[in-house]
N, CA, C and O atoms as a printed pandas DataFrame, in Angstrom:
     atom_number atom_name residue_name chain_id  residue_number  x_coord  y_coord  z_coord
0              1         N          MET        A               1  130.333  -83.796  -55.531
1              2        CA          MET        A               1  130.613  -85.217  -55.521
2              3         C          MET        A               1  130.462  -85.751  -54.104
3              4         O          MET        A               1  130.648  -85.027  -53.125
4              5         N          GLY        A               2  130.127  -87.008  -54.016
5              6        CA          GLY        A               2  129.931  -87.620  -52.718
6              7         C          GLY        A               2  131.195  -88.239  -52.161
7              8         O          GLY        A               2  132.306  -87.998  -52.632
8              9         N          LEU        A               3  130.980  -89.035  -51.153
9             10        CA          LEU        A               3  132.089  -89.726  -50.505
10            11         C          LEU        A               3  132.334  -91.059  -51.200
11            12         O          LEU        A               3  131.422  -91.658  -51.770
12            13         N          PHE        A               4  133.567  -91.505  -51.141
13            14        CA          PHE        A               4  133.957  -92.804  -51.678
14            15         C          PHE        A               4  133.989  -93.818  -50.548
15            16         O          PHE        A               4  134.324  -93.477  -49.414
16            17         N          THR        A               5  133.642  -95.066  -50.852
17            18        CA          THR        A               5  133.990  -96.164  -49.959
18            19         C          THR        A               5  135.437  -96.534  -50.306
19            20         O          THR        A               5  135.961  -96.100  -51.332
20            21         N          VAL        A               6  136.068  -97.323  -49.462
21            22        CA          VAL        A               6  137.434  -97.758  -49.762
22            23         C          VAL        A               6  137.450  -98.528  -51.087
23            24         O          VAL        A               6  138.324  -98.302  -51.924
24            25         N          ASP        A               7  136.497  -99.429  -51.277
25            26        CA          ASP        A               7  136.453 -100.217  -52.513
26            27         C          ASP        A               7  136.222  -99.333  -53.738
27            28         O          ASP        A               7  136.848  -99.542  -54.777
28            29         N          GLU        A               8  135.332  -98.354  -53.625
29            30        CA          GLU        A               8  135.076  -97.437  -54.743
30            31         C          GLU        A               8  136.329  -96.625  -55.079
31            32         O          GLU        A               8  136.672  -96.459  -56.249
32            33         N          ALA        A               9  137.001  -96.128  -54.056
33            34        CA          ALA        A               9  138.212  -95.338  -54.286
34            35         C          ALA        A               9  139.298  -96.190  -54.934
35            36         O          ALA        A               9  139.994  -95.730  -55.839
36            37         N          ARG        A              10  139.442  -97.422  -54.477
37            38        CA          ARG        A              10  140.448  -98.313  -55.072
38            39         C          ARG        A              10  140.109  -98.606  -56.532
39            40         O          ARG        A              10  141.000  -98.633  -57.380
40            41         N          ALA        A              11  138.833  -98.825  -56.831
41            42        CA          ALA        A              11  138.423  -99.070  -58.217
42            43         C          ALA        A              11  138.656  -97.834  -59.081
43            44         O          ALA        A              11  139.116  -97.946  -60.217
44            45         N          GLU        A              12  138.340  -96.665  -58.548
45            46        CA          GLU        A              12  138.552  -95.417  -59.295
46            47         C          GLU        A              12  140.037  -95.181  -59.532
47            48         O          GLU        A              12  140.435  -94.777  -60.624
48            49         N          LEU        A              13  140.856  -95.431  -58.520
49            50        CA          LEU        A              13  142.299  -95.269  -58.678
50            51         C          LEU        A              13  142.826  -96.208  -59.759
51            52         O          LEU        A              13  143.661  -95.807  -60.569
52            53         N          ALA        A              14  142.353  -97.437  -59.781
53            54        CA          ALA        A              14  142.797  -98.392  -60.800
54            55         C          ALA        A              14  142.497  -97.859  -62.200
55            56         O          ALA        A              14  143.316  -98.001  -63.108
56            57         N          LYS        A              15  141.328  -97.246  -62.375
57            58        CA          LYS        A              15  140.979  -96.663  -63.674
58            59         C          LYS        A              15  141.827  -95.427  -63.972
59            60         O          LYS        A              15  142.141  -95.152  -65.131
60            61         N          LEU        A              16  142.198  -94.684  -62.926
61            62        CA          LEU        A              16  142.937  -93.433  -63.106
62            63         C          LEU        A              16  144.446  -93.615  -63.254
63            64         O          LEU        A              16  145.124  -92.695  -63.711
64            65         N          LEU        A              17  144.986  -94.763  -62.886
65            66        CA          LEU        A              17  146.439  -94.937  -62.921
66            67         C          LEU        A              17  147.066  -94.595  -64.278
67            68         O          LEU        A              17  148.103  -93.931  -64.300
68            69         N          PRO        A              18  146.484  -95.019  -65.417
69            70        CA          PRO        A              18  147.090  -94.607  -66.692
70            71         C          PRO        A              18  147.105  -93.076  -66.862
71            72         O          PRO        A              18  148.065  -92.521  -67.396
72            73         N          VAL        A              19  146.061  -92.411  -66.416
73            74        CA          VAL        A              19  145.990  -90.946  -66.483
74            75         C          VAL        A              19  147.062  -90.339  -65.582
75            76         O          VAL        A              19  147.748  -89.396  -65.976
76            77         N          LEU        A              20  147.202  -90.874  -64.384
77            78        CA          LEU        A              20  148.190  -90.353  -63.434
78            79         C          LEU        A              20  149.613  -90.586  -63.932
79            80         O          LEU        A              20  150.477  -89.727  -63.753
80            81         N          HIS        A              21  149.865  -91.724  -64.548
81            82        CA          HIS        A              21  151.196  -91.992  -65.096
82            83         C          HIS        A              21  151.504  -91.027  -66.244
83            84         O          HIS        A              21  152.623  -90.526  -66.348
84            85         N          GLU        A              22  150.516  -90.765  -67.104
85            86        CA          GLU        A              22  150.728  -89.794  -68.178
86            87         C          GLU        A              22  150.948  -88.400  -67.598
87            88         O          GLU        A              22  151.772  -87.635  -68.100
88            89         N          LEU        A              23  150.220  -88.078  -66.555
89            90        CA          LEU        A              23  150.374  -86.777  -65.911
90            91         C          LEU        A              23  151.810  -86.582  -65.419
91            92         O          LEU        A              23  152.372  -85.498  -65.572
92            93         N          VAL        A              24  152.397  -87.609  -64.838
93            94        CA          VAL        A              24  153.779  -87.532  -64.359
94            95         C          VAL        A              24  154.734  -87.287  -65.533
95            96         O          VAL        A              24  155.657  -86.479  -65.424
96            97         N          GLU        A              25  154.514  -87.982  -66.653
97            98        CA          GLU        A              25  155.366  -87.797  -67.827
98            99         C          GLU        A              25  155.232  -86.395  -68.399
99           100         O          GLU        A              25  156.235  -85.747  -68.701
100          101         N          VAL        A              26  154.007  -85.926  -68.549
101          102        CA          VAL        A              26  153.770  -84.594  -69.112
102          103         C          VAL        A              26  154.330  -83.522  -68.175
103          104         O          VAL        A              26  154.882  -82.522  -68.634
104          105         N          ARG        A              27  154.190  -83.727  -66.877
105          106        CA          ARG        A              27  154.749  -82.784  -65.898
106          107         C          ARG        A              27  156.255  -82.664  -66.087
107          108         O          ARG        A              27  156.791  -81.555  -66.091
108          109         N          ALA        A              28  156.944  -83.791  -66.244
109          110        CA          ALA        A              28  158.400  -83.783  -66.432
110          111         C          ALA        A              28  158.779  -83.072  -67.732
111          112         O          ALA        A              28  159.726  -82.286  -67.760
112          113         N          ASP        A              29  158.034  -83.351  -68.813
113          114        CA          ASP        A              29  158.303  -82.666  -70.083
114          115         C          ASP        A              29  158.129  -81.164  -69.932
115          116         O          ASP        A              29  158.957  -80.384  -70.404
116          117         N          MET        A              30  157.053  -80.764  -69.275
117          118        CA          MET        A              30  156.773  -79.342  -69.119
118          119         C          MET        A              30  157.866  -78.644  -68.311
119          120         O          MET        A              30  158.282  -77.537  -68.653
120          121         N          VAL        A              31  158.325  -79.281  -67.253
121          122        CA          VAL        A              31  159.388  -78.695  -66.429
122          123         C          VAL        A              31  160.669  -78.556  -67.246
123          124         O          VAL        A              31  161.346  -77.530  -67.182
124          125         N          GLU        A              32  160.998  -79.592  -68.013
125          126        CA          GLU        A              32  162.213  -79.545  -68.832
126          127         C          GLU        A              32  162.112  -78.462  -69.905
127          128         O          GLU        A              32  163.065  -77.716  -70.133
128          129         N          LEU        A              33  160.966  -78.380  -70.555
129          130        CA          LEU        A              33  160.764  -77.352  -71.577
130          131         C          LEU        A              33  160.819  -75.950  -70.974
131          132         O          LEU        A              33  161.410  -75.041  -71.557
132          133         N          THR        A              34  160.207  -75.780  -69.815
133          134        CA          THR        A              34  160.210  -74.475  -69.138
134          135         C          THR        A              34  161.636  -74.054  -68.797
135          136         O          THR        A              34  162.008  -72.897  -68.996
136          137         N          ALA        A              35  162.429  -74.985  -68.286
137          138        CA          ALA        A              35  163.817  -74.681  -67.927
138          139         C          ALA        A              35  164.623  -74.294  -69.161
139          140         O          ALA        A              35  165.404  -73.344  -69.123
140          141         N          ALA        A              36  164.436  -75.025  -70.251
141          142        CA          ALA        A              36  165.175  -74.718  -71.480
142          143         C          ALA        A              36  164.792  -73.337  -72.007
143          144         O          ALA        A              36  165.656  -72.572  -72.438
144          145         N          LEU        A              37  163.519  -73.025  -71.973
145          146        CA          LEU        A              37  163.062  -71.721  -72.456
146          147         C          LEU        A              37  163.573  -70.589  -71.568
147          148         O          LEU        A              37  163.912  -69.514  -72.063
148          149         N          ALA        A              38  163.629  -70.828  -70.259
149          150        CA          ALA        A              38  164.081  -69.796  -69.323
150          151         C          ALA        A              38  165.554  -69.456  -69.511
151          152         O          ALA        A              38  165.971  -68.326  -69.256
152          153         N          THR        A              39  166.339  -70.429  -69.955
153          154        CA          THR        A              39  167.768  -70.188  -70.137
154          155         C          THR        A              39  168.097  -69.789  -71.571
155          156         O          THR        A              39  169.256  -69.536  -71.899
156          157         N          GLY        A              40  167.084  -69.735  -72.418
157          158        CA          GLY        A              40  167.301  -69.325  -73.806
158          159         C          GLY        A              40  167.932  -70.389  -74.673
159          160         O          GLY        A              40  168.451  -70.090  -75.748
160          161         N          GLU        A              41  167.891  -71.627  -74.216
161          162        CA          GLU        A              41  168.450  -72.722  -75.017
162          163         C          GLU        A              41  167.666  -72.870  -76.315
163          164         O          GLU        A              41  166.477  -72.555  -76.384
164          165         N          ALA        A              42  168.358  -73.355  -77.339
165          166        CA          ALA        A              42  167.683  -73.666  -78.595
166          167         C          ALA        A              42  166.725  -74.824  -78.337
167          168         O          ALA        A              42  166.958  -75.637  -77.442
168          169         N          PRO        A              43  165.646  -74.903  -79.121
169          170        CA          PRO        A              43  164.725  -76.020  -78.928
170          171         C          PRO        A              43  165.470  -77.358  -78.941
171          172         O          PRO        A              43  166.316  -77.614  -79.798
172          173         N          GLY        A              44  165.127  -78.193  -77.969
173          174        CA          GLY        A              44  165.775  -79.491  -77.837
174          175         C          GLY        A              44  164.888  -80.585  -78.390
175          176         O          GLY        A              44  163.971  -80.317  -79.165
176          177         N          PRO        A              45  165.159  -81.817  -77.995
177          178        CA          PRO        A              45  164.387  -82.944  -78.511
178          179         C          PRO        A              45  162.902  -82.881  -78.141
179          180         O          PRO        A              45  162.061  -83.453  -78.834
180          181         N          LEU        A              46  162.588  -82.188  -77.051
181          182        CA          LEU        A              46  161.181  -82.064  -76.664
182          183         C          LEU        A              46  160.478  -80.934  -77.395
183          184         O          LEU        A              46  159.249  -80.871  -77.412
184          185         N          GLY        A              47  161.253  -80.042  -77.999
185          186        CA          GLY        A              47  160.662  -78.931  -78.724
186          187         C          GLY        A              47  160.942  -77.602  -78.061
187          188         O          GLY        A              47  161.946  -77.439  -77.369
188          189         N          GLY        A              48  160.048  -76.652  -78.278
189          190        CA          GLY        A              48  160.216  -75.299  -77.758
190          191         C          GLY        A              48  158.942  -74.777  -77.134
191          192         O          GLY        A              48  158.235  -75.507  -76.438
192          193         N          LEU        A              49  158.650  -73.514  -77.384
193          194        CA          LEU        A              49  157.513  -72.843  -76.749
194          195         C          LEU        A              49  156.172  -73.498  -77.102
195          196         O          LEU        A              49  155.320  -73.677  -76.231
196          197         N          ALA        A              50  155.988  -73.850  -78.365
197          198        CA          ALA        A              50  154.715  -74.464  -78.774
198          199         C          ALA        A              50  154.481  -75.778  -78.022
199          200         O          ALA        A              50  153.370  -76.059  -77.573
200          201         N          GLU        A              51  155.532  -76.567  -77.892
201          202        CA          GLU        A              51  155.418  -77.846  -77.180
202          203         C          GLU        A              51  155.204  -77.621  -75.682
203          204         O          GLU        A              51  154.513  -78.401  -75.027
204          205         N          ARG        A              52  155.792  -76.567  -75.148
205          206        CA          ARG        A              52  155.591  -76.214  -73.732
206          207         C          ARG        A              52  154.126  -75.861  -73.490
207          208         O          ARG        A              52  153.533  -76.297  -72.503
208          209         N          LYS        A              53  153.548  -75.075  -74.387
209          210        CA          LYS        A              53  152.129  -74.701  -74.261
210          211         C          LYS        A              53  151.232  -75.922  -74.426
211          212         O          LYS        A              53  150.228  -76.058  -73.726
212          213         N          ALA        A              54  151.588  -76.804  -75.344
213          214        CA          ALA        A              54  150.809  -78.032  -75.542
214          215         C          ALA        A              54  150.886  -78.922  -74.306
215          216         O          ALA        A              54  149.884  -79.517  -73.909
216          217         N          ALA        A              55  152.060  -79.019  -73.696
217          218        CA          ALA        A              55  152.215  -79.827  -72.488
218          219         C          ALA        A              55  151.380  -79.253  -71.351
219          220         O          ALA        A              55  150.754  -80.000  -70.599
220          221         N          GLU        A              56  151.367  -77.931  -71.224
221          222        CA          GLU        A              56  150.562  -77.300  -70.180
222          223         C          GLU        A              56  149.077  -77.580  -70.394
223          224         O          GLU        A              56  148.355  -77.874  -69.441
224          225         N          ALA        A              57  148.620  -77.490  -71.640
225          226        CA          ALA        A              57  147.216  -77.768  -71.947
226          227         C          ALA        A              57  146.878  -79.225  -71.631
227          228         O          ALA        A              57  145.822  -79.512  -71.067
228          229         N          ARG        A              58  147.775  -80.141  -71.995
229          230        CA          ARG        A              58  147.531  -81.561  -71.724
230          231         C          ARG        A              58  147.515  -81.828  -70.225
231          232         O          ARG        A              58  146.683  -82.594  -69.740
232          233         N          LEU        A              59  148.426  -81.203  -69.489
233          234        CA          LEU        A              59  148.461  -81.348  -68.037
234          235         C          LEU        A              59  147.128  -80.907  -67.430
235          236         O          LEU        A              59  146.594  -81.581  -66.550
236          237         N          ASN        A              60  146.599  -79.792  -67.893
237          238        CA          ASN        A              60  145.306  -79.307  -67.399
238          239         C          ASN        A              60  144.176  -80.277  -67.729
239          240         O          ASN        A              60  143.289  -80.501  -66.905
240          241         N          GLU        A              61  144.204  -80.854  -68.932
241          242        CA          GLU        A              61  143.190  -81.847  -69.319
242          243         C          GLU        A              61  143.239  -83.062  -68.397
243          244         O          GLU        A              61  142.207  -83.531  -67.918
244          245         N          LEU        A              62  144.439  -83.563  -68.155
245          246        CA          LEU        A              62  144.598  -84.745  -67.305
246          247         C          LEU        A              62  144.142  -84.456  -65.879
247          248         O          LEU        A              62  143.484  -85.292  -65.258
248          249         N          MET        A              63  144.483  -83.291  -65.359
249          250        CA          MET        A              63  144.066  -82.924  -64.007
250          251         C          MET        A              63  142.541  -82.818  -63.929
251          252         O          MET        A              63  141.942  -83.236  -62.939
252          253         N          THR        A              64  141.919  -82.267  -64.957
253          254        CA          THR        A              64  140.467  -82.163  -64.994
254          255         C          THR        A              64  139.833  -83.551  -65.001
255          256         O          THR        A              64  138.831  -83.776  -64.322
256          257         N          THR        A              65  140.403  -84.478  -65.759
257          258        CA          THR        A              65  139.893  -85.855  -65.807
258          259         C          THR        A              65  139.875  -86.461  -64.410
259          260         O          THR        A              65  138.906  -87.119  -64.031
260          261         N          VAL        A              66  140.939  -86.244  -63.642
261          262        CA          VAL        A              66  141.010  -86.776  -62.282
262          263         C          VAL        A              66  139.984  -86.094  -61.392
263          264         O          VAL        A              66  139.259  -86.763  -60.655
264          265         N          GLN        A              67  139.918  -84.785  -61.452
265          266        CA          GLN        A              67  139.022  -84.031  -60.575
266          267         C          GLN        A              67  137.549  -84.328  -60.857
267          268         O          GLN        A              67  136.720  -84.250  -59.950
268          269         N          GLU        A              68  137.221  -84.663  -62.091
269          270        CA          GLU        A              68  135.827  -84.980  -62.436
270          271         C          GLU        A              68  135.331  -86.238  -61.745
271          272         O          GLU        A              68  134.122  -86.458  -61.676
272          273         N          THR        A              69  136.225  -87.066  -61.234
273          274        CA          THR        A              69  135.828  -88.285  -60.525
274          275         C          THR        A              69  135.421  -87.990  -59.079
275          276         O          THR        A              69  134.809  -88.826  -58.414
276          277         N          GLY        A              70  135.767  -86.798  -58.607
277          278        CA          GLY        A              70  135.537  -86.463  -57.200
278          279         C          GLY        A              70  136.805  -86.542  -56.374
279          280         O          GLY        A              70  136.814  -86.157  -55.205
280          281         N          ALA        A              71  137.886  -87.043  -56.981
281          282        CA          ALA        A              71  139.183  -87.066  -56.304
282          283         C          ALA        A              71  139.730  -85.640  -56.244
283          284         O          ALA        A              71  139.350  -84.779  -57.039
284          285         N          GLU        A              72  140.627  -85.409  -55.288
285          286        CA          GLU        A              72  141.180  -84.072  -55.069
286          287         C          GLU        A              72  142.696  -84.116  -55.205
287          288         O          GLU        A              72  143.348  -85.006  -54.658
288          289         N          PHE        A              73  143.258  -83.151  -55.937
289          290        CA          PHE        A              73  144.710  -83.010  -55.993
290          291         C          PHE        A              73  145.175  -82.276  -54.755
291          292         O          PHE        A              73  144.629  -81.229  -54.408
292          293         N          LYS        A              74  146.185  -82.820  -54.081
293          294        CA          LYS        A              74  146.781  -82.163  -52.924
294          295         C          LYS        A              74  148.233  -81.808  -53.187
295          296         O          LYS        A              74  148.855  -81.096  -52.399
296          297         N          GLY        A              75  148.772  -82.301  -54.293
297          298        CA          GLY        A              75  150.137  -81.977  -54.666
298          299         C          GLY        A              75  150.396  -82.411  -56.092
299          300         O          GLY        A              75  149.834  -83.400  -56.563
300          301         N          ILE        A              76  151.256  -81.662  -56.784
301          302        CA          ILE        A              76  151.565  -81.996  -58.172
302          303         C          ILE        A              76  152.964  -82.586  -58.306
303          304         O          ILE        A              76  153.229  -83.326  -59.254
304          305         N          ALA        A              77  153.858  -82.277  -57.381
305          306        CA          ALA        A              77  155.218  -82.829  -57.430
306          307         C          ALA        A              77  155.717  -82.999  -55.999
307          308         O          ALA        A              77  156.213  -82.036  -55.415
308          309         N          PRO        A              78  155.606  -84.170  -55.423
309          310        CA          PRO        A              78  155.071  -85.377  -56.035
310          311         C          PRO        A              78  153.546  -85.308  -56.135
311          312         O          PRO        A              78  152.880  -84.550  -55.430
312          313         N          LEU        A              79  153.039  -86.117  -57.026
313          314        CA          LEU        A              79  151.602  -86.199  -57.251
314          315         C          LEU        A              79  150.936  -86.819  -56.027
315          316         O          LEU        A              79  151.320  -87.898  -55.576
316          317         N          LEU        A              80  149.941  -86.127  -55.502
317          318        CA          LEU        A              80  149.222  -86.587  -54.316
318          319         C          LEU        A              80  147.732  -86.412  -54.575
319          320         O          LEU        A              80  147.269  -85.306  -54.856
320          321         N          VAL        A              81  146.985  -87.510  -54.478
321          322        CA          VAL        A              81  145.551  -87.505  -54.774
322          323         C          VAL        A              81  144.806  -88.075  -53.580
323          324         O          VAL        A              81  145.157  -89.132  -53.055
324          325         N          ASP        A              82  143.766  -87.356  -53.159
325          326        CA          ASP        A              82  142.927  -87.798  -52.042
326          327         C          ASP        A              82  141.511  -88.087  -52.526
327          328         O          ASP        A              82  140.997  -87.430  -53.432
328          329         N          PHE        A              83  140.899  -89.082  -51.902
329          330        CA          PHE        A              83  139.515  -89.458  -52.164
330          331         C          PHE        A              83  138.727  -89.237  -50.878
331          332         O          PHE        A              83  138.961  -89.943  -49.897
332          333         N          PRO        A              84  137.802  -88.281  -50.850
333          334        CA          PRO        A              84  137.017  -88.043  -49.632
334          335         C          PRO        A              84  136.220  -89.287  -49.237
335          336         O          PRO        A              84  135.615  -89.942  -50.085
336          337         N          ALA        A              85  136.228  -89.598  -47.956
337          338        CA          ALA        A              85  135.548  -90.795  -47.467
338          339         C          ALA        A              85  135.189  -90.610  -45.996
339          340         O          ALA        A              85  135.469  -89.578  -45.386
340          341         N          GLU        A              86  134.564  -91.638  -45.457
341          342        CA          GLU        A              86  134.238  -91.681  -44.037
342          343         C          GLU        A              86  134.600  -93.063  -43.527
343          344         O          GLU        A              86  134.193  -94.073  -44.100
344          345         N          LEU        A              87  135.365  -93.103  -42.452
345          346        CA          LEU        A              87  135.716  -94.373  -41.818
346          347         C          LEU        A              87  135.292  -94.313  -40.364
347          348         O          LEU        A              87  135.730  -93.434  -39.622
348          349         N          GLY        A              88  134.449  -95.234  -39.958
349          350        CA          GLY        A              88  133.995  -95.271  -38.575
350          351         C          GLY        A              88  133.333  -93.983  -38.131
351          352         O          GLY        A              88  133.470  -93.582  -36.975
352          353         N          GLY        A              89  132.618  -93.331  -39.034
353          354        CA          GLY        A              89  131.932  -92.086  -38.703
354          355         C          GLY        A              89  132.821  -90.855  -38.690
355          356         O          GLY        A              89  132.373  -89.770  -38.318
356          357         N          VAL        A              90  134.083  -91.011  -39.095
357          358        CA          VAL        A              90  135.035  -89.897  -39.099
358          359         C          VAL        A              90  135.347  -89.512  -40.544
359          360         O          VAL        A              90  135.594  -90.377  -41.385
360          361         N          SER        A              91  135.335  -88.224  -40.822
361          362        CA          SER        A              91  135.684  -87.713  -42.146
362          363         C          SER        A              91  137.177  -87.912  -42.386
363          364         O          SER        A              91  138.007  -87.444  -41.607
364          365         N          VAL        A              92  137.513  -88.617  -43.481
365          366        CA          VAL        A              92  138.911  -88.898  -43.803
366          367         C          VAL        A              92  139.141  -88.664  -45.293
367          368         O          VAL        A              92  138.206  -88.472  -46.071
368          369         N          LEU        A              93  140.399  -88.686  -45.651
369          370        CA          LEU        A              93  140.803  -88.659  -47.049
370          371         C          LEU        A              93  141.631  -89.910  -47.308
371          372         O          LEU        A              93  142.656  -90.129  -46.663
372          373         N          LEU        A              94  141.183  -90.727  -48.251
373          374        CA          LEU        A              94  141.941  -91.891  -48.679
374          375         C          LEU        A              94  143.029  -91.346  -49.594
375          376         O          LEU        A              94  142.736  -90.637  -50.557
376          377         N          CYS        A              95  144.261  -91.669  -49.305
377          378        CA          CYS        A              95  145.405  -90.916  -49.810
378          379         C          CYS        A              95  146.309  -91.773  -50.681
379          380         O          CYS        A              95  146.787  -92.821  -50.246
380          381         N          TRP        A              96  146.546  -91.328  -51.917
381          382        CA          TRP        A              96  147.479  -91.987  -52.836
382          383         C          TRP        A              96  148.607  -91.032  -53.181
383          384         O          TRP        A              96  148.363  -89.876  -53.527
384          385         N          LEU        A              97  149.840  -91.510  -53.088
385          386        CA          LEU        A              97  151.036  -90.731  -53.382
386          387         C          LEU        A              97  151.758  -91.341  -54.577
387          388         O          LEU        A              97  151.887  -92.561  -54.679
388          389         N          GLU        A              98  152.224  -90.490  -55.473
389          390        CA          GLU        A              98  152.989  -90.921  -56.637
390          391         C          GLU        A              98  154.007  -91.986  -56.231
391          392         O          GLU        A              98  154.736  -91.831  -55.252
392          393         N          GLY        A              99  154.038  -93.066  -57.005
393          394        CA          GLY        A              99  154.957  -94.163  -56.733
394          395         C          GLY        A              99  154.302  -95.325  -56.007
395          396         O          GLY        A              99  154.809  -96.446  -56.054
396          397         N          GLU        A             100  153.181  -95.075  -55.335
397          398        CA          GLU        A             100  152.480  -96.160  -54.658
398          399         C          GLU        A             100  151.693  -96.960  -55.684
399          400         O          GLU        A             100  151.188  -96.401  -56.657
400          401         N          THR        A             101  151.589  -98.266  -55.469
401          402        CA          THR        A             101  150.916  -99.132  -56.429
402          403         C          THR        A             101  149.451  -99.359  -56.098
403          404         O          THR        A             101  148.698  -99.887  -56.916
404          405         N          GLU        A             102  149.044  -98.956  -54.886
405          406        CA          GLU        A             102  147.647  -99.146  -54.489
406          407         C          GLU        A             102  147.247  -98.053  -53.511
407          408         O          GLU        A             102  148.081  -97.292  -53.019
408          409         N          LEU        A             103  145.975  -98.000  -53.247
409          410        CA          LEU        A             103  145.443  -97.050  -52.273
410          411         C          LEU        A             103  145.468  -97.742  -50.914
411          412         O          LEU        A             103  144.602  -98.566  -50.619
412          413         N          GLY        A             104  146.450  -97.411  -50.093
413          414        CA          GLY        A             104  146.641  -98.108  -48.834
414          415         C          GLY        A             104  146.734  -97.202  -47.623
415          416         O          GLY        A             104  147.056  -97.670  -46.531
416          417         N          TRP        A             105  146.460  -95.909  -47.787
417          418        CA          TRP        A             105  146.625  -94.950  -46.694
418          419         C          TRP        A             105  145.405  -94.048  -46.570
419          420         O          TRP        A             105  144.639  -93.874  -47.517
420          421         N          TYR        A             106  145.243  -93.482  -45.384
421          422        CA          TYR        A             106  144.203  -92.478  -45.149
422          423         C          TYR        A             106  144.720  -91.522  -44.082
423          424         O          TYR        A             106  145.686  -91.810  -43.376
424          425         N          HIS        A             107  144.057  -90.384  -43.986
425          426        CA          HIS        A             107  144.307  -89.462  -42.875
426          427         C          HIS        A             107  143.041  -88.669  -42.619
427          428         O          HIS        A             107  142.239  -88.429  -43.521
428          429         N          ARG        A             108  142.883  -88.270  -41.372
429          430        CA          ARG        A             108  141.759  -87.397  -41.061
430          431         C          ARG        A             108  141.948  -86.107  -41.831
431          432         O          ARG        A             108  143.069  -85.624  -41.986
432          433         N          ALA        A             109  140.856  -85.555  -42.311
433          434        CA          ALA        A             109  140.917  -84.373  -43.169
434          435         C          ALA        A             109  141.676  -83.232  -42.507
435          436         O          ALA        A             109  142.454  -82.545  -43.170
436          437         N          GLU        A             110  141.466  -83.019  -41.213
437          438        CA          GLU        A             110  142.084  -81.878  -40.537
438          439         C          GLU        A             110  143.558  -82.113  -40.189
439          440         O          GLU        A             110  144.256  -81.166  -39.825
440          441         N          LEU        A             111  144.041  -83.346  -40.293
441          442        CA          LEU        A             111  145.429  -83.642  -39.926
442          443         C          LEU        A             111  146.401  -83.560  -41.098
443          444         O          LEU        A             111  147.601  -83.373  -40.901
444          445         N          GLY        A             112  145.895  -83.697  -42.288
445          446        CA          GLY        A             112  146.759  -83.630  -43.448
446          447         C          GLY        A             112  147.682  -84.828  -43.575
447          448         O          GLY        A             112  147.558  -85.823  -42.862
448          449         N          PHE        A             113  148.619  -84.693  -44.519
449          450        CA          PHE        A             113  149.511  -85.779  -44.895
450          451         C          PHE        A             113  150.300  -86.338  -43.708
451          452         O          PHE        A             113  150.549  -87.541  -43.636
452          453         N          ALA        A             114  150.688  -85.467  -42.784
453          454        CA          ALA        A             114  151.484  -85.908  -41.630
454          455         C          ALA        A             114  150.712  -86.902  -40.761
455          456         O          ALA        A             114  151.320  -87.650  -39.995
456          457         N          GLY        A             115  149.394  -86.920  -40.870
457          458        CA          GLY        A             115  148.577  -87.835  -40.076
458          459         C          GLY        A             115  148.231  -89.125  -40.809
459          460         O          GLY        A             115  147.315  -89.837  -40.397
460          461         N          ARG        A             116  148.945  -89.442  -41.888
461          462        CA          ARG        A             116  148.650  -90.651  -42.670
462          463         C          ARG        A             116  148.787  -91.925  -41.847
463          464         O          ARG        A             116  149.713  -92.085  -41.052
464          465         N          ARG        A             117  147.846  -92.813  -42.062
465          466        CA          ARG        A             117  147.860  -94.141  -41.437
466          467         C          ARG        A             117  147.512  -95.173  -42.498
467          468         O          ARG        A             117  146.833  -94.872  -43.480
468          469         N          ARG        A             118  147.990  -96.397  -42.285
469          470        CA          ARG        A             118  147.638  -97.507  -43.182
470          471         C          ARG        A             118  146.167  -97.852  -43.026
471          472         O          ARG        A             118  145.618  -97.812  -41.924
472          473         N          LEU        A             119  145.546  -98.187  -44.129
473          474        CA          LEU        A             119  144.153  -98.652  -44.093
474          475         C          LEU        A             119  144.090 -100.028  -43.449
475          476         O          LEU        A             119  143.008 -100.601  -43.320
């Protein structure tokens, strides 16, 4: 996959937001189901082992949908998605963090999250 412009990344993120929101929900279900299964609890309102496996499969599908756009997962909890780009001739990652409503940050690829700056 190639590099994104800021506008392309923002447009792609807008299309991906429903997928990312579902990913957060499925992640929470999977964690809850995993915890219940680990403690031997009886199946709860979310179900049991079959539902845990289904949640894992759905999580993988959603992650694949995001990755097929050229975006990169950098974290699953919290959800962190980067879009490779170039700003002023410098290789950067346009950075979206779970809970943010828009793509408003970037960091140089070699600096990581700690080097985030506003666009």
